[in-house]
C-alpha positions as CSV (number, residue, x, y, z in Angstrom):
1,M,219.0,-305.1,10.0
2,F,218.1,-304.7,13.7
3,G,215.1,-302.7,14.8
4,L,214.8,-301.0,18.2
5,R,212.8,-303.6,19.5
6,Q,214.9,-306.3,18.9
7,K,217.7,-304.0,20.2
8,L,215.9,-303.5,23.4
9,L,215.0,-307.3,23.7
10,L,218.5,-308.1,23.1
11,G,219.9,-305.8,25.7
12,F,217.4,-306.4,28.3
13,G,217.4,-310.4,27.1
14,G,221.2,-310.7,27.6
15,L,220.8,-308.9,31.4
16,L,217.9,-311.3,31.9
17,V,220.1,-314.8,31.0
18,I,222.8,-313.5,33.0
19,L,220.6,-312.6,36.3
20,L,218.9,-315.9,35.9
21,I,222.6,-317.9,35.7
22,V,223.5,-315.8,39.1
23,S,220.5,-316.4,40.5
24,G,220.6,-320.0,39.8
25,L,224.0,-321.0,41.2
26,G,223.3,-318.4,44.1
27,I,220.6,-320.8,45.3
28,A,222.8,-324.0,44.0
29,V,225.3,-322.8,46.8
30,L,223.2,-322.1,49.4
31,S,221.0,-325.2,49.3
32,R,224.6,-326.7,49.5
33,Y,225.5,-324.4,52.5
34,R,222.1,-325.3,54.0
35,G,222.7,-329.2,54.0
36,A,226.1,-329.2,55.4
37,L,224.4,-326.7,58.4
38,D,221.4,-329.4,58.6
39,Q,223.4,-332.3,59.4
40,F,225.8,-330.2,61.9
41,Y,222.9,-329.5,64.1
42,F,220.4,-332.4,63.6
43,E,223.7,-334.6,64.0
44,N,226.3,-333.9,65.6
45,W,225.2,-331.3,68.0
46,R,221.7,-333.0,69.1
47,S,224.0,-336.0,70.2
48,V,226.2,-333.1,72.2
49,E,222.8,-332.2,73.6
50,Y,221.4,-335.7,74.8
51,G,225.0,-336.3,76.4
52,Q,224.7,-333.5,78.3
53,N,221.1,-333.7,79.2
54,M,222.4,-337.4,80.4
55,I,225.3,-335.9,83.0
56,D,222.7,-333.4,84.3
57,A,220.0,-336.1,84.8
58,L,222.9,-338.4,86.8
59,Q,224.1,-335.3,89.0
60,H,219.9,-334.7,90.2
61,L,219.5,-338.4,91.0
62,K,223.0,-338.6,93.0
63,D,221.7,-335.8,94.8
64,T,218.4,-337.5,95.9
65,A,220.1,-340.5,96.5
66,D,222.0,-339.8,99.3
67,P,219.4,-338.9,101.7
68,I,218.2,-342.1,101.3
69,S,221.3,-344.4,101.2
70,G,221.1,-345.8,104.8
71,A,224.6,-344.9,106.0
72,T,223.1,-343.6,109.2
73,A,219.6,-344.6,109.5
74,E,217.2,-346.6,107.5
75,P,215.3,-344.2,105.6
76,T,211.5,-343.2,106.7
77,A,208.7,-343.9,104.3
78,A,208.3,-340.2,103.8
79,A,211.6,-339.9,102.7
80,L,211.7,-342.2,100.2
81,A,208.1,-340.9,98.9
82,S,209.8,-338.1,98.3
83,A,212.8,-339.9,96.5
84,Q,210.6,-341.3,94.4
85,K,208.9,-338.1,93.3
86,S,212.1,-336.3,93.0
87,A,213.8,-339.0,90.8
88,E,211.1,-340.3,88.4
89,P,211.2,-336.6,85.6
90,W,215.2,-337.5,86.0
91,I,215.1,-341.3,85.1
92,K,212.7,-340.2,82.3
93,T,214.8,-337.3,81.1
94,F,217.9,-340.0,80.7
95,D,215.9,-342.6,79.4
96,D,214.3,-340.0,76.2
97,N,217.9,-338.8,75.9
98,C,219.6,-342.4,75.8
99,D,217.3,-343.5,73.5
100,S,217.5,-340.4,71.2
101,E,220.9,-341.0,70.7
102,D,220.5,-344.7,70.5
103,H,218.8,-343.4,67.2
104,N,221.2,-340.3,66.5
105,I,224.6,-342.6,65.7
106,T,226.2,-341.4,62.8
107,L,230.0,-340.9,63.6
108,N,232.7,-344.1,63.3
109,G,233.0,-345.2,66.6
110,E,229.4,-344.0,68.3
111,R,227.6,-347.2,67.7
112,E,230.3,-348.9,70.2
113,I,229.9,-346.1,73.2
114,A,226.0,-346.0,72.8
115,E,226.2,-349.3,73.1
116,A,228.2,-349.2,76.4
117,L,226.2,-346.0,77.5
118,T,223.4,-348.1,77.4
119,L,224.7,-351.3,78.6
120,S,225.7,-349.6,81.9
121,W,222.3,-347.8,82.5
122,S,220.0,-350.1,81.9
123,G,221.6,-353.4,81.5
124,K,220.1,-354.1,77.7
125,D,222.2,-353.8,74.7
126,L,221.2,-351.9,71.7
127,S,218.8,-354.6,70.8
128,G,216.8,-354.5,74.0
129,Q,218.1,-357.9,75.2
130,K,219.1,-357.7,79.2
131,K,222.4,-358.7,79.6
132,T,222.9,-357.6,83.6
133,A,222.0,-355.6,86.4
134,G,222.5,-351.8,84.9
135,Y,222.7,-348.6,87.3
136,R,218.9,-347.7,86.2
137,D,217.7,-351.2,88.1
138,E,219.7,-350.4,91.5
139,Y,218.4,-347.2,91.6
140,S,215.0,-348.7,91.6
141,A,216.3,-351.2,94.3
142,L,217.2,-347.8,96.5
143,L,214.1,-346.4,95.8
144,S,211.9,-349.0,97.1
145,D,210.5,-349.3,100.3
146,Q,210.5,-353.3,100.7
147,T,214.5,-353.0,99.7
148,T,216.3,-352.8,104.2
149,G,219.1,-353.3,105.7
150,A,222.4,-354.6,104.2
151,A,220.1,-354.5,100.3
152,R,220.1,-351.0,100.4
153,S,223.4,-350.1,101.2
154,A,224.8,-352.5,98.6
155,A,222.3,-351.0,96.1
156,F,223.7,-347.7,96.7
157,A,227.5,-348.7,96.8
158,E,226.3,-350.3,93.3
159,I,225.1,-347.1,91.9
160,T,228.1,-345.2,93.6
161,R,230.5,-347.9,91.7
162,L,228.3,-347.5,87.9
163,A,227.8,-344.0,87.8
164,P,231.4,-342.8,87.1
165,Q,230.5,-345.7,84.3
166,V,227.2,-343.6,83.1
167,K,228.5,-340.3,82.7
168,Q,232.1,-341.4,81.2
169,H,230.5,-342.6,78.7
170,A,227.8,-339.7,78.2
171,Q,231.3,-337.6,77.8
172,D,232.6,-339.6,75.4
173,V,229.4,-339.3,73.1
174,I,229.7,-335.4,73.8
175,K,233.7,-335.5,73.1
176,L,233.3,-337.6,69.6
177,N,230.7,-335.2,68.3
178,F,232.7,-331.9,69.3
179,D,235.9,-333.8,68.2
180,N,233.7,-333.8,64.4
181,M,232.3,-330.6,64.3
182,H,235.9,-329.5,64.2
183,P,237.3,-330.3,60.7
184,F,233.4,-330.0,59.7
185,S,233.2,-326.0,60.4
186,D,236.3,-325.6,58.3
187,R,235.0,-327.5,55.9
188,V,232.0,-325.3,55.8
189,K,234.3,-322.2,55.9
190,A,236.1,-323.7,52.8
191,M,232.3,-323.8,51.3
192,A,232.0,-320.7,51.7
193,A,234.7,-318.9,50.4
194,D,234.8,-321.1,47.2
195,A,231.0,-320.0,46.9
196,T,232.0,-316.1,47.7
197,R,235.2,-316.5,44.9
198,L,232.7,-317.7,42.5
199,M,229.8,-315.5,43.2
200,I,232.9,-312.8,43.0
201,L,233.9,-314.6,39.3
202,L,229.7,-314.7,38.5
203,S,229.4,-311.3,39.3
204,V,232.9,-309.6,37.4
205,F,231.4,-311.4,34.3
206,G,228.0,-310.3,34.6
207,I,228.9,-306.9,35.0
208,G,231.0,-307.3,32.3
209,L,229.0,-308.9,29.8
210,A,226.0,-306.2,30.8
211,V,228.3,-303.2,30.3
212,L,229.6,-305.3,26.8
213,L,225.7,-305.1,25.8
214,T,225.1,-301.9,27.3
215,I,227.6,-300.5,25.0
216,I,226.3,-302.2,22.0
217,V,223.1,-301.6,22.4
218,G,223.1,-298.4,23.6
219,R,225.7,-296.6,21.1
220,G,222.7,-297.9,18.5
221,I,219.6,-296.3,20.4
222,L,221.6,-292.9,21.7
223,Q,223.7,-292.4,18.9
224,P,220.4,-290.8,16.8
225,L,218.1,-290.1,20.3
226,T,221.2,-288.1,20.6
227,M,221.0,-286.5,17.7
228,L,216.9,-285.9,17.7
229,T,217.3,-284.0,21.0
230,Q,220.1,-281.4,19.3
231,S,217.3,-281.3,17.0
232,F,214.6,-280.4,19.4
233,R,216.8,-278.1,21.0
234,E,217.6,-276.1,17.4
235,I,213.8,-276.0,17.1
236,E,213.5,-275.0,20.7
237,A,214.9,-272.1,19.4
238,G,213.5,-270.7,16.5
239,N,215.6,-273.0,13.9
240,L,212.8,-274.2,11.9
241,D,214.9,-275.2,8.8
242,L,216.2,-278.1,10.3
243,V,216.7,-281.5,8.5
244,V,217.5,-284.1,10.8
245,Q,219.5,-287.1,9.2
246,V,219.0,-290.4,10.7
247,K,221.1,-293.7,9.1
248,S,219.4,-296.1,11.3
249,R,216.3,-298.1,9.2
250,D,214.2,-298.4,12.8
251,E,211.4,-296.6,14.9
252,L,214.0,-293.6,15.2
253,R,214.2,-293.5,11.3
254,Q,210.6,-293.1,11.3
255,L,210.9,-290.9,14.4
256,A,212.7,-288.7,12.5
257,E,211.0,-288.6,9.5
258,A,207.9,-287.4,11.6
259,F,210.0,-284.7,12.7
260,N,210.8,-283.4,9.8
261,S,207.5,-283.5,8.7
262,M,206.2,-281.7,11.9
263,A,209.2,-278.8,11.3
264,A,207.5,-278.6,7.9
265,K,204.1,-277.6,9.1
266,L,205.2,-275.1,11.6
267,R,207.6,-273.4,9.3
268,E,204.1,-273.4,7.2
269,F,202.3,-272.1,10.0
270,R,205.0,-269.7,10.9
271,R,204.5,-267.8,8.0
272,T,200.8,-267.5,8.1
273,D,200.4,-267.3,12.1
274,R,203.2,-264.6,12.1
275,A,201.3,-262.1,10.1
276,K,197.5,-262.5,11.9
277,L,199.8,-262.2,15.5
278,V,201.7,-258.5,14.2
279,R,198.0,-257.9,12.6
280,T,196.3,-258.9,15.8
281,Q,199.0,-257.3,18.1
282,R,198.5,-254.1,16.5
283,T,195.0,-253.8,16.5
284,T,195.1,-254.5,20.2
285,Q,197.3,-252.2,20.9
286,L,195.0,-249.6,18.5
287,A,192.0,-250.8,20.3
288,V,193.5,-250.0,24.0
289,S,194.9,-246.8,23.2
290,S,192.0,-245.8,21.6
291,L,189.6,-246.2,25.4
292,P,189.5,-242.9,27.3
293,D,190.0,-245.5,29.9
294,A,193.7,-246.1,31.5
295,V,194.2,-249.8,30.9
296,A,197.5,-251.8,31.5
297,I,198.0,-256.1,31.2
298,V,200.4,-257.4,33.7
299,N,201.7,-260.5,33.2
300,P,202.1,-262.8,36.1
301,D,205.8,-262.0,37.1
302,G,204.9,-258.3,37.6
303,V,206.0,-256.8,34.6
304,I,203.4,-254.9,32.7
305,E,203.0,-256.4,29.0
306,L,200.7,-253.8,27.7
307,S,199.3,-250.1,28.3
308,N,197.9,-247.5,26.7
309,Q,198.9,-243.7,26.3
310,R,196.7,-242.9,29.7
311,A,198.1,-245.3,32.0
312,Q,201.8,-244.0,30.9
313,Q,200.9,-240.6,31.9
314,L,199.1,-240.3,34.5
315,F,199.8,-244.0,37.0
316,R,203.5,-244.3,34.8
317,L,202.4,-247.7,33.9
318,L,205.2,-248.3,31.0
319,P,205.3,-251.8,29.1
320,E,208.4,-254.2,30.1
321,K,208.5,-252.1,33.4
322,P,207.8,-253.7,36.7
323,I,204.2,-252.5,37.9
324,S,206.4,-251.2,41.1
325,A,207.6,-248.4,39.6
326,S,203.6,-247.1,39.1
327,T,203.1,-244.1,41.0
328,D,200.3,-245.0,42.9
329,K,201.5,-248.3,45.4
330,R,197.7,-248.9,45.7
331,L,198.0,-250.2,42.1
332,V,200.4,-252.6,42.9
333,E,198.4,-253.5,46.3
334,L,195.5,-254.0,43.8
335,Y,197.6,-256.4,41.7
336,R,198.6,-258.6,44.4
337,Q,195.6,-259.0,45.7
338,V,193.8,-260.1,42.4
339,S,196.7,-262.3,41.5
340,S,196.7,-264.0,44.7
341,D,192.5,-264.7,45.1
342,R,192.1,-265.2,41.5
343,K,189.1,-263.1,42.0
344,A,188.0,-259.7,40.1
345,F,188.1,-256.5,42.1
346,E,184.6,-254.2,41.4
347,P,185.0,-250.9,43.5
348,R,181.8,-250.1,45.4
349,G,181.4,-246.6,45.4
350,Y,183.7,-243.5,45.1
351,E,185.3,-244.7,48.2
352,S,187.6,-246.3,46.1
353,V,188.5,-243.2,43.4
354,I,192.0,-242.5,42.7
355,E,192.8,-238.8,42.5
356,V,195.4,-237.7,39.9
357,Y,196.1,-234.7,38.1
358,D,196.9,-234.6,34.3
359,M,199.4,-232.5,32.4
360,Q,197.6,-229.1,32.9
361,G,197.2,-229.7,36.2
362,T,193.8,-230.6,36.4
363,P,192.1,-233.0,38.9
364,R,191.0,-236.4,37.4
365,F,189.4,-239.3,39.4
366,F,189.5,-242.7,38.5
367,L,187.7,-246.0,39.7
368,P,189.8,-249.0,39.8
369,H,188.8,-252.6,38.4
370,A,191.2,-255.4,38.4
371,I,190.5,-258.8,36.2
372,P,192.6,-261.9,36.8
373,L,192.8,-263.4,33.1
374,V,193.2,-267.9,34.0
375,D,193.1,-270.6,31.8
376,S,191.0,-273.8,31.9
377,D,193.3,-275.1,35.0
378,N,193.0,-272.0,36.8
379,H,196.3,-271.0,36.3
380,L,196.9,-266.9,36.4
381,L,197.7,-265.5,33.0
382,G,198.0,-262.1,33.7
383,V,195.6,-259.4,35.2
384,T,194.1,-256.9,33.4
385,L,193.8,-253.2,35.2
386,V,191.3,-251.0,33.9
387,L,191.0,-247.1,35.5
388,A,187.9,-245.9,34.5
389,D,188.0,-241.9,34.1
390,V,184.8,-241.2,36.5
391,T,185.8,-237.3,37.0
392,N,182.0,-236.3,35.0
393,L,180.2,-238.5,37.0
394,R,182.2,-237.5,40.2
395,K,181.1,-233.4,39.3
396,L,177.4,-235.0,38.2
397,D,176.7,-236.8,41.5
398,E,177.9,-233.4,43.4
399,M,175.6,-231.3,41.4
400,K,173.2,-233.8,41.7
401,S,173.9,-233.9,45.1
402,G,174.1,-229.9,45.6
403,L,170.6,-230.0,43.8
404,L,168.9,-232.5,46.0
405,S,170.1,-230.3,49.4
406,V,169.2,-226.9,47.8
407,V,165.8,-228.4,46.1
408,S,165.1,-230.1,49.4
409,H,165.4,-227.3,51.6
410,E,163.5,-225.3,49.4
411,L,160.5,-227.5,49.5
412,K,160.9,-227.6,53.1
413,T,159.7,-224.2,53.7
414,P,156.6,-224.4,51.9
415,L,156.0,-227.4,53.2
416,T,156.0,-226.9,56.3
417,S,153.1,-223.8,55.6
418,I,151.3,-226.4,54.1
419,R,151.3,-228.9,56.9
420,M,150.8,-226.2,60.2
421,A,147.7,-224.8,57.6
422,A,146.2,-228.3,57.1
423,H,146.9,-228.6,60.9
424,L,144.8,-225.8,61.4
425,L,142.5,-225.9,59.1
426,L,141.7,-229.8,60.5
427,E,141.2,-228.3,64.5
428,E,138.7,-226.2,63.1
429,R,140.3,-223.3,64.2
430,V,138.6,-220.7,61.1
431,G,135.4,-222.4,61.1
432,P,133.8,-226.0,60.9
433,L,134.8,-228.6,58.1
434,T,132.4,-230.5,56.5
435,P,132.8,-234.7,56.4
436,K,134.0,-234.8,52.6
437,Q,136.5,-231.1,53.5
438,M,137.5,-233.6,56.7
439,E,138.3,-236.4,54.8
440,L,139.9,-234.2,51.8
441,L,142.5,-232.5,54.4
442,T,143.5,-235.5,56.0
443,A,144.5,-237.4,52.8
444,S,146.5,-234.2,52.1
445,Q,148.3,-234.0,55.3
446,E,149.4,-237.3,55.0
447,D,150.7,-237.0,52.0
448,A,152.7,-234.0,53.3
449,D,153.9,-235.8,56.4
450,R,155.1,-238.5,53.6
451,L,156.8,-235.6,51.7
452,H,158.1,-234.0,54.5
453,K,159.8,-237.0,55.6
454,I,161.1,-237.9,52.1
455,I,162.4,-234.7,52.2
456,E,164.4,-235.0,55.7
457,N,165.7,-238.5,54.4
458,L,166.8,-236.7,51.6
459,L,168.8,-234.1,53.9
460,D,170.1,-236.6,56.4
461,M,171.4,-238.4,53.4
462,G,173.0,-235.5,51.9
463,R,174.6,-234.5,55.2
464,M,176.2,-238.0,56.0
465,E,178.0,-237.7,52.1
466,S,179.2,-234.4,53.2
467,G,180.4,-235.7,56.3
468,R,178.3,-232.9,58.2
469,A,176.6,-235.1,60.2
470,P,178.7,-236.0,63.5
471,L,178.0,-239.4,65.2
472,D,177.1,-238.9,69.5
473,L,179.2,-242.5,70.2
474,K,178.8,-243.1,73.6
475,P,178.5,-246.3,75.6
476,A,175.0,-248.1,75.9
477,P,173.4,-250.9,77.2
478,A,172.0,-253.1,74.7
479,E,168.7,-253.7,76.2
480,K,168.7,-249.8,76.8
481,V,169.2,-249.0,73.0
482,I,166.2,-251.7,71.9
483,S,164.3,-250.5,74.3
484,E,164.3,-246.9,73.5
485,S,163.8,-248.0,69.6
486,V,161.4,-250.1,70.0
487,E,159.3,-248.6,72.8
488,P,157.9,-245.8,70.2
489,M,156.6,-248.8,68.4
490,H,154.9,-250.3,70.6
491,A,150.8,-249.1,70.4
492,A,151.6,-249.0,66.3
493,F,152.2,-253.0,66.6
494,R,149.7,-253.7,69.0
495,D,146.9,-251.3,67.1
496,H,147.5,-253.9,64.1
497,G,147.1,-257.2,65.9
498,I,151.0,-258.4,65.6
499,E,153.1,-259.1,68.6
500,L,156.2,-257.2,69.1
501,T,158.9,-259.2,71.3
502,T,162.8,-258.4,72.6
503,E,165.4,-260.5,73.6
504,V,169.0,-259.6,74.5
505,A,171.6,-262.7,75.5
506,A,172.6,-261.9,78.9
507,D,176.7,-262.0,78.3
508,T,175.5,-259.0,75.5
509,P,178.2,-256.4,76.1
510,M,177.7,-252.6,75.6
511,V,177.9,-250.7,72.4
512,Q,179.4,-247.9,71.2
513,V,176.3,-245.8,69.4
514,D,175.0,-242.6,68.7
515,Q,171.2,-243.8,70.5
516,T,169.4,-241.1,67.8
517,R,170.9,-242.2,64.7
518,I,170.6,-246.1,65.8
519,S,167.0,-245.0,66.7
520,H,166.3,-244.5,63.0
521,V,167.8,-247.7,62.1
522,F,165.2,-249.3,64.6
523,G,162.3,-247.2,63.5
524,N,163.1,-248.2,59.4
525,L,163.5,-251.7,60.3
526,L,160.2,-251.9,62.4
527,G,158.3,-249.6,60.1
528,N,159.0,-252.5,57.1
529,A,158.0,-255.4,59.4
530,L,154.7,-253.3,60.4
531,K,153.9,-252.7,56.4
532,F,154.7,-256.4,55.6
533,T,153.5,-258.5,58.0
534,P,149.8,-259.2,58.7
535,A,147.9,-259.4,61.2
536,G,148.4,-262.2,63.5
537,G,151.6,-261.7,62.7
538,H,155.3,-262.1,65.0
539,V,158.1,-259.6,65.5
540,R,161.3,-260.5,67.1
541,V,163.8,-258.2,68.0
542,A,167.1,-259.4,70.0
543,A,170.6,-258.9,70.5
544,A,173.8,-261.5,71.6
545,P,177.8,-261.4,71.1
546,A,178.9,-261.8,67.2
547,G,182.5,-262.9,68.0
548,G,185.4,-260.6,68.2
549,R,184.7,-256.9,69.0
550,F,181.0,-257.0,67.9
551,V,177.1,-257.3,69.0
552,K,174.5,-258.2,66.3
553,F,170.9,-257.0,66.1
554,T,168.2,-258.7,64.6
555,I,165.3,-257.8,63.9
556,S,162.8,-261.2,61.8
557,D,159.3,-261.0,61.0
558,N,157.0,-263.7,59.2
559,G,155.4,-261.5,56.7
560,C,155.8,-261.8,53.0
561,G,159.3,-261.5,52.7
562,I,161.8,-260.2,49.8
563,P,162.4,-261.9,46.6
564,R,166.0,-263.0,46.4
565,E,166.6,-261.4,42.8
566,Y,165.9,-258.0,45.3
567,Q,167.7,-258.7,48.4
568,Q,171.1,-257.9,47.0
569,R,169.3,-254.4,46.1
570,V,167.0,-253.1,49.1
571,F,169.6,-251.5,50.1
572,E,170.6,-248.9,47.6
573,R,169.0,-245.4,47.1
574,F,165.3,-245.2,45.9
575,F,165.1,-248.9,44.8
576,R,161.5,-250.6,45.6
577,A,160.5,-254.1,44.9
578,P,158.4,-254.6,42.1
579,G,154.9,-254.9,42.9
580,Q,154.6,-252.4,46.3
581,S,152.1,-249.8,47.1
582,S,152.4,-246.0,46.4
583,E,152.6,-245.8,50.4
584,A,155.6,-248.1,50.6
585,G,158.0,-245.2,50.6
586,A,160.6,-243.8,48.3
587,G,163.4,-246.1,48.6
588,L,165.8,-244.3,50.7
589,G,165.0,-245.7,54.5
590,L,167.3,-248.9,54.0
591,A,170.0,-246.7,52.5
592,I,169.8,-244.4,54.8
593,A,170.0,-247.1,57.4
594,R,172.7,-249.0,55.6
595,D,175.0,-245.7,56.1
596,I,174.3,-245.0,59.9
597,V,175.1,-248.7,60.3
598,E,178.5,-248.2,58.1
599,A,179.4,-244.9,60.1
600,H,179.4,-247.1,63.5
601,G,182.1,-249.4,62.0
602,G,179.4,-251.9,61.4
603,T,177.7,-253.9,59.0
604,I,173.9,-254.8,57.9
605,S,172.4,-257.5,55.8
606,V,168.8,-259.1,54.9
607,D,167.8,-262.8,54.6
608,S,164.5,-263.7,53.2
609,V,162.4,-266.1,52.1
610,P,159.5,-265.1,50.4
611,G,156.7,-266.1,51.8
612,E,157.9,-267.2,55.3
613,G,159.6,-263.6,56.5
614,S,162.6,-261.6,56.7
615,T,165.8,-261.5,59.2
616,F,167.6,-258.0,58.7
617,T,171.0,-258.5,60.8
618,F,173.5,-255.8,61.5
619,L,176.5,-255.2,63.9
620,L,177.7,-252.7,65.9
621,L,181.0,-252.3,67.8
622,S,181.2,-253.0,71.2
623,A,182.2,-250.6,73.8
624,E,185.0,-252.3,75.2
625,P,187.6,-250.9,72.2
626,S,189.5,-247.7,72.6
627,L,188.0,-244.7,69.9
628,P,190.8,-246.0,67.6
629,Q,189.9,-249.6,67.5
630,V,186.6,-248.5,66.5
631,Q,188.2,-246.4,63.5
632,S,190.5,-248.8,62.3
633,A,187.8,-251.3,62.8
634,R,185.4,-249.2,59.9
635,H,188.2,-248.4,57.8
636,Q,189.4,-252.4,57.6
637,G,185.8,-253.3,56.6
638,E,183.3,-252.7,53.7
639,P,183.9,-249.1,52.4
640,S,181.8,-246.5,54.0
641,K,181.0,-242.9,54.2
642,E,183.5,-240.1,55.8
643,I,181.6,-239.1,58.9
644,E,182.6,-237.4,61.7
645,V,182.8,-239.3,64.3
646,V,182.4,-237.3,68.3
647,T,182.2,-239.4,71.4
648,T,181.6,-237.7,74.9
C-alpha cells in the first residue's frame, strides 16, 4: 500500500518525467532549426553580400577611371594622385570580397563562377597561377603616372571591356545563392511546421498523462482530506462527539487518529471548563453588580458584554446593546478615543464630572474612567468603563471650599488688627521698646504677614473655583508684561546678590492678559527662584513665539533644582517637596499660578535638574485671535476652571 509520500512522489515524479521529455525534444528541434539558420546565413547570405560589395566597388572604380581616361587630354599628376587615393580602398574591397567568395563555395556550379570572376578580375585562377591580364592589372596601368598617350587609352578601353564581365560574374554569384535560398526557406518552414505538430502532440500527450496522474493521485489524497475538512467544520460547529473514519493506511490515517484523540480531549476539557466558565461568569457578574460605581465592559465592536445594575439604570448601558444607545454621548466618544489610542483615560478633576439623576430625581455625580483591554500583541479585546460615584466627595469638596472661605474671611479681620497693632508697636507710637521686644514684634509681624498671604491665596483659590474671579483681559506687549512683573523684584534680587535678566524675542506678538493676575504668576515664580538660588546665581526671564497662537514665557534659574519624583506634583495644592524649611510657604503659590495660566487659556510646566536649576514655562494666547477663539482654545486644551472672562 502506497503511503502519502509515495503518492506524492509518483504524481510529481511523472510530471517531472513529462517535463524532461518535452524539454529535451524542444531543445533538439531548436538546435536543428538553429543549424539550418546558421547555414542559411553563413553560407548563402554571405556569398550574396560578397557579390553585392564587389558590384559596388566596381561602380566606384568606374567613376574614378572616367576623369583620367585620356580621351580629351592627358591627366595631370595631381589628377592621377587623387584617382590613386580614391581607387585604393575600392580595389582592396574588391580583393577582400573576391577572396572571401573563393573560400565560401558551398553550391554546385559556384566554383566555376568564382574562378571566372577571379580570372577576369586578377588574371589568376583559384590556385593563384597567373593566366592573363585582368581588370585589376589594366586599372593599375591606367592609374600609373608612367603610362602616357595611346597606352593609357588602351588600358581604359580594356577595363571598359572587362568591367561587364566582372560585374556579370558577381551577379551570377548573387543569383546562384539567392536561387538556393528559396527551396531552403521552404525547407525551414516545413521543419518548423513539423516541430510545431510534434510539440502539440507531445503537449497533448503530456497534459493527458498529467491529468490521469492527478486524478489517480489526487483521489487517494483529496478524499481523506475532504473527510477531515468536513470533520473539522463539525468540530468548529461544536460537535465534539464526531469520530473520523479513514480507510487508508498512510499518514492521513495517522492524522485522523490524532484528530480523534484531540476531539476526545476537547470533550473532556469542555466538561470540566464549562462548569468553571459558568462559575467564573456568575462570580464576575456578582462582583460587578455589588460595586457602588457604574461598570460596563464593551467589546471591540462597540457592543456591551457586561454591565451592573447602576450602569443599566443611570446610563442605559444594557448588555447585548451597542454603546451608542447610551443616554450620555460623552461615554460613546470616550469609548472611541480609548479604542483608537489604546491608552487609559483618567479624569483630571471635577471638570470631567458627569451629572445624572437617579430614580428619586436626586442628582448624582460620576467621574468616568476607561481602561483598554489588549492582548500581548496590543490587539484590542475590549474597553472597561468605570463611572466612579463622587457625589459624596463632591459634597465634601464643596463643604471644604465653603469652610476655607468662611474661615479665611473670619481670620482675615482679627489678623488685620494684629498686623496693625504690631505695626504701631514697631513704630513706637505707644512708647519705646527694648531691643528684645523689638525682635519679638518683628518676628510676630513676619509670621502675621505670611499668614495673611496664605489667607489671601485661599480666598483667591475659592473665588477662582466658584467663578467669582473674572479676568480683565487686554492686549499687551510681552515686554510690558515682563517689565511690570519683574520691576518690583529687582531690589530683592540685588540685595541677595542674584543677577536678574530679561530677554524678549523681536518677533514676539502681543498677548491677551489680565496684568494683575499674570503679575501674580511672575511674582510667585520669581519668588521661588529667589528662595532657591544661592548668592552669585543667575535668573533669566524670557519671552518668544511658541508657534500657532501662543507666546512662551520662561523663568530659568541655576539654583538647587527640584527632584524628578516631585516635579509632577509641585502644582498640587498644599504640596511641599520634602526637606524645605517652614519659610517655604504653604504650597499654594504654584497651584494658584497654574489656575491663573489655565484661566488665560494656556498651560504651565516645569523642567528641572537637581543641583543645576529649574525652568518654569507657561504659554499665553497671543492677542491676534478673537475672543471666541481664545475661549475655544481654553476648552480644547486641558480641563481648566470655569472663570468668567471680561475684555476691555
